[in-house]
N, C-alpha and C positions, 0 to 999 in steps of 0.2 A: 561097634554095636554092642558087643558083650559088656563093655564097661558101662555103657548107657543103661542096659538092663539091670546091672547090679546096682547102679545108683538109684534107679527107680524103686527097686526092691528095698533098699535101705531107707529111702524116704517114706515108703509105705509102712515099714515096720516102726519107724520113729513116730509117725502120725498115729498108728494103731496103739502104740504104747502110751502116748499122751492122752488118748481118749479115755483112759482108765483113771484119770484124775478124779478125785472126790472133793467136792466143795467142803470147806471147813471154815466156819466163822464162830465167834464166841465173844464172851465178855469176861474180864477179870475183875473180881470184886473182893473187898475186905470181908473176912469171915465174921467180924464182930458186929457189923451193922449193914452189910450188903451194899455199901456205897462203892462206886467204881474206882479202880486204880486209874488215875487220870493221864498217865503217860508211862512210857517204857516200851519194852519189846517182849514178846512171847517167842520162845525158840523151841521148836519141836525137832527131835533128832532121832536117828537110828545110827547104828555103827557106820553106815555108808551114805547118809543123807541128812541134810539140815535145812530147815525153813524158818524164816523169821517173819513175824507179823507185828506191825507197829500198833500200839494202843492209842486210841483217840481220847478226847476228854471224857467220853462216856464209858471208857474202859473197854471199848469194842475193838476187835481185831479180825483180820481175814488172813488166811494162809495161802501161799502159792509156791509153785515149783519154779516156773519160768517168769511169772509176773506177780503182781501184788495179790491177786485173789483168784488164780486159775486152779486152785485145788492142790491136793497132795495125792501121792500114790497110797492105796489102801495099806494099812499096817498098824503096828503098835509103836508109839513114839514116847520117848521120855520128854519131859517138859521142864524148862526152867524159864524164869522171868527176871528181867532186869528192869528196875524202876528207880534209877539213881538220879538224884538232883545234884548239880554242881552248885556249891554255895559260893558266896561272894569272896571268901578268903582262899579260894582255889581248893578247898576240901570238898568232899562229897558226902551225901547221905542217901541211904537206901530207904525208901518209904515202906518197903515190905521186909519181912524177916529175911536176913541175908541167906538163910538156908535155901531159899528159892532161886538164888542166882547160879546154882550149879545143878546140872542134871543128876549128879551122883547123890546130892543131899536133899533135893526138893521133895522127893516122895511122890511126885506127880507123874502120871502116865495117861495117855489118851490112845484109844484104839479107834482108828478111822476105818469104817467098813461101808458107810453110805454117807450121803451128804448130811453134814451136821450144820444146822443154821443158827443154833443158839446154845452152844456149849458154854457152860459156866464154870470158871475156875475160881475157887475160893482160896485166898491167901491171908496169912496173918500179917498184921502190921509189925514194923520193926519194934522190938521191945525197948530199944534204946531211944530216948527222946531226941528229937531234932535239935542240933546245937542252936543256941540263940532263942529258944522258946521256953 
């Protein structure tokens, strides 16, 4: 019976902790013209946590902890974005400035304290032209 009580307590603590998730959705756009980044991933991280949201064709994403869009724990996150296209010759090209592909160099940070439904992240295009264009 004692083990059963401990198990119930642990489940209740887990559920209580999950209820503090904060909804987080947004859009990634190019800084020069406001057009959406049409594919890639947004990664939010702390020293002990990481969440990934996939960009759709409109540049929109939703963040989640256990599922696609169940939210994040409140806090401050570093942000990096990967928007790499694989080219026909097995090489790849980043549509955004490569500095955004690392949390250490992106210069992006988000503080999540309440539900954010329309957070906009502006990024620069890759200064190097896409091969073949």
